[in-house]
C-alpha positions as YAML, in Angstrom:
chain: A
units: angstrom
residues:
- id: 1
  name: UNK
  ca: [-213.22, 246.73, 35.18]
- id: 2
  name: UNK
  ca: [-210.23, 244.49, 35.97]
- id: 3
  name: UNK
  ca: [-207.93, 246.90, 34.14]
- id: 4
  name: UNK
  ca: [-209.34, 249.81, 36.10]
- id: 5
  name: UNK
  ca: [-208.75, 247.99, 39.38]
- id: 6
  name: UNK
  ca: [-205.22, 247.08, 38.34]
- id: 7
  name: UNK
  ca: [-204.56, 250.68, 37.39]
- id: 8
  name: UNK
  ca: [-205.83, 251.76, 40.77]
- id: 9
  name: UNK
  ca: [-203.33, 249.46, 42.44]
- id: 10
  name: UNK
  ca: [-205.73, 246.71, 43.46]
- id: 11
  name: UNK
  ca: [-203.93, 243.37, 43.12]
- id: 12
  name: UNK
  ca: [-205.37, 239.97, 42.18]
- id: 13
  name: UNK
  ca: [-205.77, 238.75, 45.78]
- id: 14
  name: UNK
  ca: [-207.70, 241.87, 46.76]
- id: 15
  name: UNK
  ca: [-209.89, 241.67, 43.65]
- id: 16
  name: UNK
  ca: [-210.61, 237.98, 44.35]
- id: 17
  name: UNK
  ca: [-211.53, 238.84, 47.92]
- id: 18
  name: UNK
  ca: [-213.91, 241.57, 46.71]
- id: 19
  name: UNK
  ca: [-215.67, 239.27, 44.22]
- id: 20
  name: UNK
  ca: [-215.49, 235.94, 46.03]
- id: 21
  name: UNK
  ca: [-215.31, 236.95, 49.66]
- id: 22
  name: UNK
  ca: [-218.30, 234.92, 50.80]
- id: 23
  name: UNK
  ca: [-217.00, 231.71, 49.25]
- id: 24
  name: UNK
  ca: [-213.52, 232.35, 50.63]
- id: 25
  name: UNK
  ca: [-214.84, 232.87, 54.13]
- id: 26
  name: UNK
  ca: [-217.07, 229.77, 53.97]
- id: 27
  name: UNK
  ca: [-214.26, 227.48, 52.76]
- id: 28
  name: UNK
  ca: [-210.93, 229.35, 53.01]
- id: 29
  name: UNK
  ca: [-208.95, 226.14, 52.35]
- id: 30
  name: UNK
  ca: [-211.14, 224.75, 49.58]
- id: 31
  name: UNK
  ca: [-214.35, 222.69, 49.60]
- id: 32
  name: UNK
  ca: [-214.80, 220.26, 52.50]
- id: 33
  name: UNK
  ca: [-214.00, 216.58, 51.98]
- id: 34
  name: UNK
  ca: [-215.22, 213.49, 53.79]
- id: 35
  name: UNK
  ca: [-213.08, 212.24, 56.64]
- id: 36
  name: UNK
  ca: [-212.25, 208.61, 55.81]
- id: 37
  name: UNK
  ca: [-211.07, 207.79, 59.31]
- id: 38
  name: UNK
  ca: [-213.06, 204.93, 60.86]
- id: 39
  name: UNK
  ca: [-214.87, 205.96, 64.04]
- id: 40
  name: UNK
  ca: [-216.84, 204.05, 66.67]
- id: 41
  name: UNK
  ca: [-219.59, 205.33, 68.94]
- id: 42
  name: UNK
  ca: [-221.98, 203.54, 71.29]
- id: 43
  name: UNK
  ca: [-224.72, 204.86, 73.53]
- id: 44
  name: UNK
  ca: [-226.89, 203.09, 76.08]
- id: 45
  name: UNK
  ca: [-229.85, 205.45, 75.94]
- id: 46
  name: UNK
  ca: [-231.76, 203.55, 78.62]
- id: 47
  name: UNK
  ca: [-230.59, 200.95, 81.10]
- id: 48
  name: UNK
  ca: [-233.17, 200.92, 83.83]
- id: 49
  name: UNK
  ca: [-235.19, 199.07, 86.44]
- id: 50
  name: UNK
  ca: [-238.93, 199.31, 85.84]
- id: 51
  name: UNK
  ca: [-241.14, 198.94, 88.91]
- id: 52
  name: UNK
  ca: [-244.15, 197.01, 87.66]
- id: 53
  name: UNK
  ca: [-245.49, 193.51, 88.38]
- id: 54
  name: UNK
  ca: [-242.39, 191.52, 89.36]
- id: 55
  name: UNK
  ca: [-240.11, 194.33, 88.24]
- id: 56
  name: UNK
  ca: [-238.06, 194.31, 85.05]
- id: 57
  name: UNK
  ca: [-234.65, 195.31, 83.70]
- id: 58
  name: UNK
  ca: [-234.99, 197.21, 80.44]
- id: 59
  name: UNK
  ca: [-232.39, 198.35, 77.92]
- id: 60
  name: UNK
  ca: [-232.32, 200.44, 74.74]
- id: 61
  name: UNK
  ca: [-229.00, 201.12, 73.02]
- id: 62
  name: UNK
  ca: [-227.26, 201.58, 69.70]
- id: 63
  name: UNK
  ca: [-223.75, 201.67, 68.27]
- id: 64
  name: UNK
  ca: [-222.18, 202.56, 64.96]
- id: 65
  name: UNK
  ca: [-218.86, 201.96, 63.20]
- id: 66
  name: UNK
  ca: [-217.66, 203.72, 60.06]
- id: 67
  name: UNK
  ca: [-216.68, 206.94, 58.32]
- id: 68
  name: UNK
  ca: [-218.50, 210.22, 57.77]
- id: 69
  name: UNK
  ca: [-220.39, 208.76, 54.79]
- id: 70
  name: UNK
  ca: [-220.71, 205.03, 55.40]
- id: 71
  name: UNK
  ca: [-221.60, 203.44, 58.72]
- id: 72
  name: UNK
  ca: [-222.79, 200.15, 60.13]
- id: 73
  name: UNK
  ca: [-225.39, 200.52, 62.90]
- id: 74
  name: UNK
  ca: [-226.46, 198.06, 65.57]
- id: 75
  name: UNK
  ca: [-229.63, 198.76, 67.57]
- id: 76
  name: UNK
  ca: [-230.99, 196.64, 70.40]
- id: 77
  name: UNK
  ca: [-233.80, 196.89, 72.94]
- id: 78
  name: UNK
  ca: [-235.72, 194.58, 75.24]
- id: 79
  name: UNK
  ca: [-236.85, 193.81, 78.76]
- id: 80
  name: UNK
  ca: [-235.81, 191.06, 81.15]
- id: 81
  name: UNK
  ca: [-238.68, 190.08, 83.42]
- id: 82
  name: UNK
  ca: [-239.13, 186.95, 85.52]
- id: 83
  name: UNK
  ca: [-236.22, 185.20, 83.85]
- id: 84
  name: UNK
  ca: [-237.51, 185.73, 80.29]
- id: 85
  name: UNK
  ca: [-236.83, 188.40, 77.67]
- id: 86
  name: UNK
  ca: [-239.78, 190.38, 76.28]
- id: 87
  name: UNK
  ca: [-239.94, 192.87, 73.42]
- id: 88
  name: UNK
  ca: [-236.50, 191.96, 72.10]
- id: 89
  name: UNK
  ca: [-235.74, 193.85, 68.87]
- id: 90
  name: UNK
  ca: [-232.29, 193.85, 67.26]
- id: 91
  name: UNK
  ca: [-231.34, 195.64, 64.05]
- id: 92
  name: UNK
  ca: [-228.26, 195.65, 61.80]
- id: 93
  name: UNK
  ca: [-228.35, 198.59, 59.38]
- id: 94
  name: UNK
  ca: [-226.27, 200.33, 56.73]
- id: 95
  name: UNK
  ca: [-226.35, 204.10, 57.22]
- id: 96
  name: UNK
  ca: [-225.59, 206.95, 54.81]
- id: 97
  name: UNK
  ca: [-226.31, 210.71, 55.12]
- id: 98
  name: UNK
  ca: [-229.01, 212.07, 52.79]
- id: 99
  name: UNK
  ca: [-229.04, 215.65, 54.15]
- id: 100
  name: UNK
  ca: [-227.31, 217.79, 56.74]
- id: 101
  name: UNK
  ca: [-229.45, 216.42, 59.56]
- id: 102
  name: UNK
  ca: [-230.82, 213.06, 58.39]
- id: 103
  name: UNK
  ca: [-229.42, 209.64, 57.49]
- id: 104
  name: UNK
  ca: [-230.99, 206.87, 55.43]
- id: 105
  name: UNK
  ca: [-230.76, 203.44, 57.07]
- id: 106
  name: UNK
  ca: [-231.45, 200.03, 55.54]
- id: 107
  name: UNK
  ca: [-230.86, 196.49, 56.70]
- id: 108
  name: UNK
  ca: [-232.45, 193.83, 58.85]
- id: 109
  name: UNK
  ca: [-234.35, 193.48, 62.11]
- id: 110
  name: UNK
  ca: [-234.80, 190.31, 64.12]
- id: 111
  name: UNK
  ca: [-237.26, 189.93, 66.98]
- id: 112
  name: UNK
  ca: [-235.55, 187.58, 69.43]
- id: 113
  name: UNK
  ca: [-237.00, 186.98, 72.89]
- id: 114
  name: UNK
  ca: [-239.12, 184.38, 74.70]
- id: 115
  name: UNK
  ca: [-241.68, 184.35, 71.86]
- id: 116
  name: UNK
  ca: [-241.19, 182.89, 68.36]
- id: 117
  name: UNK
  ca: [-238.65, 184.92, 66.39]
- id: 118
  name: UNK
  ca: [-239.44, 187.08, 63.37]
- id: 119
  name: UNK
  ca: [-237.17, 188.48, 60.67]
- id: 120
  name: UNK
  ca: [-237.74, 191.74, 58.80]
- id: 121
  name: UNK
  ca: [-236.15, 193.81, 56.06]
- id: 122
  name: UNK
  ca: [-235.87, 197.42, 57.25]
- id: 123
  name: UNK
  ca: [-235.58, 200.87, 55.72]
- id: 124
  name: UNK
  ca: [-235.97, 204.24, 57.42]
- id: 125
  name: UNK
  ca: [-234.51, 207.60, 58.39]
- id: 126
  name: UNK
  ca: [-232.92, 208.87, 61.58]
- id: 127
  name: UNK
  ca: [-231.78, 212.35, 62.49]
- id: 128
  name: UNK
  ca: [-232.43, 215.72, 64.03]
- id: 129
  name: UNK
  ca: [-235.73, 217.43, 63.19]
- id: 130
  name: UNK
  ca: [-236.37, 221.19, 63.62]
- id: 131
  name: UNK
  ca: [-236.25, 222.46, 67.20]
- id: 132
  name: UNK
  ca: [-233.73, 219.69, 68.07]
- id: 133
  name: UNK
  ca: [-236.12, 216.74, 68.16]
- id: 134
  name: UNK
  ca: [-234.27, 213.45, 67.68]
- id: 135
  name: UNK
  ca: [-236.46, 211.18, 65.56]
- id: 136
  name: UNK
  ca: [-236.37, 207.88, 63.72]
- id: 137
  name: UNK
  ca: [-239.01, 206.34, 61.47]
- id: 138
  name: UNK
  ca: [-238.58, 202.85, 60.07]
- id: 139
  name: UNK
  ca: [-240.70, 200.60, 57.83]
- id: 140
  name: UNK
  ca: [-240.38, 196.80, 57.87]
- id: 141
  name: UNK
  ca: [-241.33, 193.96, 55.54]
- id: 142
  name: UNK
  ca: [-241.52, 190.42, 56.91]
- id: 143
  name: UNK
  ca: [-242.55, 186.94, 55.86]
- id: 144
  name: UNK
  ca: [-246.10, 186.08, 54.76]
- id: 145
  name: UNK
  ca: [-246.67, 189.65, 53.56]
- id: 146
  name: UNK
  ca: [-246.33, 191.19, 57.02]
- id: 147
  name: UNK
  ca: [-245.56, 194.90, 57.16]
- id: 148
  name: UNK
  ca: [-244.72, 197.02, 60.20]
- id: 149
  name: UNK
  ca: [-243.62, 200.52, 61.14]
- id: 150
  name: UNK
  ca: [-241.95, 202.09, 64.14]
- id: 151
  name: UNK
  ca: [-241.58, 205.74, 65.15]
- id: 152
  name: UNK
  ca: [-239.46, 207.12, 67.98]
- id: 153
  name: UNK
  ca: [-238.91, 210.69, 69.09]
- id: 154
  name: UNK
  ca: [-237.21, 212.46, 71.98]
- id: 155
  name: UNK
  ca: [-236.18, 215.94, 73.06]
- id: 156
  name: UNK
  ca: [-233.61, 217.15, 75.59]
- id: 157
  name: UNK
  ca: [-234.73, 220.13, 77.68]
- id: 158
  name: UNK
  ca: [-231.77, 221.63, 79.56]
- id: 159
  name: UNK
  ca: [-232.94, 222.82, 82.97]
- id: 160
  name: UNK
  ca: [-229.29, 223.49, 83.88]
- id: 161
  name: UNK
  ca: [-226.01, 222.50, 82.24]
- id: 162
  name: UNK
  ca: [-226.21, 219.12, 83.98]
- id: 163
  name: UNK
  ca: [-229.89, 218.58, 84.79]
- id: 164
  name: UNK
  ca: [-231.82, 217.50, 81.69]
- id: 165
  name: UNK
  ca: [-235.48, 216.57, 81.23]
- id: 166
  name: UNK
  ca: [-236.17, 214.20, 78.34]
- id: 167
  name: UNK
  ca: [-239.69, 213.45, 77.04]
- id: 168
  name: UNK
  ca: [-239.94, 210.43, 74.71]
- id: 169
  name: UNK
  ca: [-242.55, 208.89, 72.42]
- id: 170
  name: UNK
  ca: [-242.64, 205.54, 70.60]
- id: 171
  name: UNK
  ca: [-245.35, 203.63, 68.75]
- id: 172
  name: UNK
  ca: [-245.60, 200.50, 66.58]
- id: 173
  name: UNK
  ca: [-247.97, 199.53, 63.77]
- id: 174
  name: UNK
  ca: [-248.52, 196.17, 62.04]
- id: 175
  name: UNK
  ca: [-250.42, 195.22, 58.89]
- id: 176
  name: UNK
  ca: [-251.42, 191.76, 60.15]
- id: 177
  name: UNK
  ca: [-252.01, 190.22, 63.53]
- id: 178
  name: UNK
  ca: [-249.47, 187.73, 64.83]
- id: 179
  name: UNK
  ca: [-250.96, 185.54, 67.55]
- id: 180
  name: UNK
  ca: [-247.60, 183.91, 68.32]
- id: 181
  name: UNK
  ca: [-246.06, 187.25, 69.21]
- id: 182
  name: UNK
  ca: [-249.30, 188.66, 70.65]
- id: 183
  name: UNK
  ca: [-249.54, 191.64, 68.33]
- id: 184
  name: UNK
  ca: [-252.62, 192.79, 66.42]
- id: 185
  name: UNK
  ca: [-253.04, 194.71, 63.19]
- id: 186
  name: UNK
  ca: [-253.10, 198.50, 63.09]
- id: 187
  name: UNK
  ca: [-251.76, 200.58, 65.97]
- id: 188
  name: UNK
  ca: [-250.38, 197.99, 68.41]
- id: 189
  name: UNK
  ca: [-248.90, 200.03, 71.25]
- id: 190
  name: UNK
  ca: [-247.75, 203.46, 72.36]
- id: 191
  name: UNK
  ca: [-245.22, 204.36, 75.03]
- id: 192
  name: UNK
  ca: [-244.50, 207.86, 76.29]
- id: 193
  name: UNK
  ca: [-242.00, 208.75, 78.97]
- id: 194
  name: UNK
  ca: [-240.48, 211.57, 80.96]
- id: 195
  name: UNK
  ca: [-237.00, 211.08, 82.43]
- id: 196
  name: UNK
  ca: [-234.94, 213.51, 84.46]
- id: 197
  name: UNK
  ca: [-231.20, 212.85, 84.34]
- id: 198
  name: UNK
  ca: [-228.18, 214.41, 86.01]
- id: 199
  name: UNK
  ca: [-225.00, 214.34, 83.94]
- id: 200
  name: UNK
  ca: [-222.16, 213.61, 86.34]
- id: 201
  name: UNK
  ca: [-220.19, 213.73, 83.12]
- id: 202
  name: UNK
  ca: [-221.40, 213.90, 79.52]
- id: 203
  name: UNK
  ca: [-220.75, 210.16, 79.31]
- id: 204
  name: UNK
  ca: [-222.53, 209.05, 82.48]
- id: 205
  name: UNK
  ca: [-225.90, 210.21, 83.78]
- id: 206
  name: UNK
  ca: [-228.20, 208.54, 86.34]
- id: 207
  name: UNK
  ca: [-231.89, 209.29, 85.89]
- id: 208
  name: UNK
  ca: [-235.38, 208.66, 87.21]
- id: 209
  name: UNK
  ca: [-238.65, 208.94, 85.39]
- id: 210
  name: UNK
  ca: [-242.13, 207.75, 84.60]
- id: 211
  name: UNK
  ca: [-243.45, 206.04, 81.47]
- id: 212
  name: UNK
  ca: [-246.97, 205.34, 80.26]
- id: 213
  name: UNK
  ca: [-247.65, 202.25, 78.16]
- id: 214
  name: UNK
  ca: [-250.87, 201.38, 76.37]
- id: 215
  name: UNK
  ca: [-251.85, 198.71, 73.84]
- id: 216
  name: UNK
  ca: [-254.65, 198.97, 71.31]
- id: 217
  name: UNK
  ca: [-256.98, 196.80, 69.24]
- id: 218
  name: UNK
  ca: [-256.19, 193.12, 69.00]
- id: 219
  name: UNK
  ca: [-252.93, 193.64, 70.90]
- id: 220
  name: UNK
  ca: [-254.98, 194.96, 73.82]
- id: 221
  name: UNK
  ca: [-257.22, 191.89, 73.68]
- id: 222
  name: UNK
  ca: [-254.16, 189.63, 73.72]
- id: 223
  name: UNK
  ca: [-252.89, 191.44, 76.83]
- id: 224
  name: UNK
  ca: [-256.22, 191.00, 78.60]
- id: 225
  name: UNK
  ca: [-256.35, 187.30, 77.66]
- id: 226
  name: UNK
  ca: [-252.81, 186.82, 79.03]
- id: 227
  name: UNK
  ca: [-253.71, 188.55, 82.29]
- id: 228
  name: UNK
  ca: [-251.57, 191.61, 81.54]
- id: 229
  name: UNK
  ca: [-252.61, 195.20, 82.09]
- id: 230
  name: UNK
  ca: [-253.00, 196.92, 78.69]
- id: 231
  name: UNK
  ca: [-252.56, 200.36, 80.25]
- id: 232
  name: UNK
  ca: [-249.86, 201.02, 82.85]
- id: 233
  name: UNK
  ca: [-247.80, 203.77, 84.46]
- id: 234
  name: UNK
  ca: [-244.28, 202.59, 85.26]
- id: 235
  name: UNK
  ca: [-241.65, 204.20, 87.49]
- id: 236
  name: UNK
  ca: [-238.12, 203.79, 86.11]
- id: 237
  name: UNK
  ca: [-234.64, 204.45, 87.47]
- id: 238
  name: UNK
  ca: [-231.40, 203.84, 85.63]
- id: 239
  name: UNK
  ca: [-228.34, 205.24, 83.89]
- id: 240
  name: UNK
  ca: [-227.56, 206.67, 80.45]
- id: 241
  name: UNK
  ca: [-224.00, 206.30, 79.19]
- id: 242
  name: UNK
  ca: [-221.97, 206.49, 76.00]
- id: 243
  name: UNK
  ca: [-218.44, 206.10, 74.68]
...
């Protein structure tokens, strides 16, 4: 066959294009390689005032430093209310891609706020699910045989090129109750939200929204004993930014 093509005046480049055209078009300069340049990215997903009780300032952000294949992640969230920090969770994780859309993350989490601190080993995945849902699911192992799990999901619905509606969902589970931190076993709490932001630029977007928070089981009983509402709707206004 090659001889026949050569006799017909078809050169080696043309023959290679005929028999390996798809591969040539997919990677015309050879197979892709990892970029070893060190990059940094940080995003403050939520920085908002929440209008409930005395009012509270809430934050939820993350940052990473590294290459295409190896990254160090820092995640932090919490709420400042009445001069004390509540729900403070801070994670330091090693991150490595395991597929086109998902990364494996492993490291440590420390709960640091006005309540007694807790340390956890962490392992989970974070990435982009079908239909462009951003999700993360993490399992934790703590002292005294405590186990926990967290799931977060969000979706950006573009109403216009600058006006974006973002529904969110988060819930936490624990294997054992922890009276010091006021959490019960099983499903502890669920928070859903709906935020509408306007992107003045891609890096800066003010928003307003509404979130619904509810606690369950023993966590709910702790809330009632502490005089807190276990089921609340909260109006929020803030900014989302990244660099």
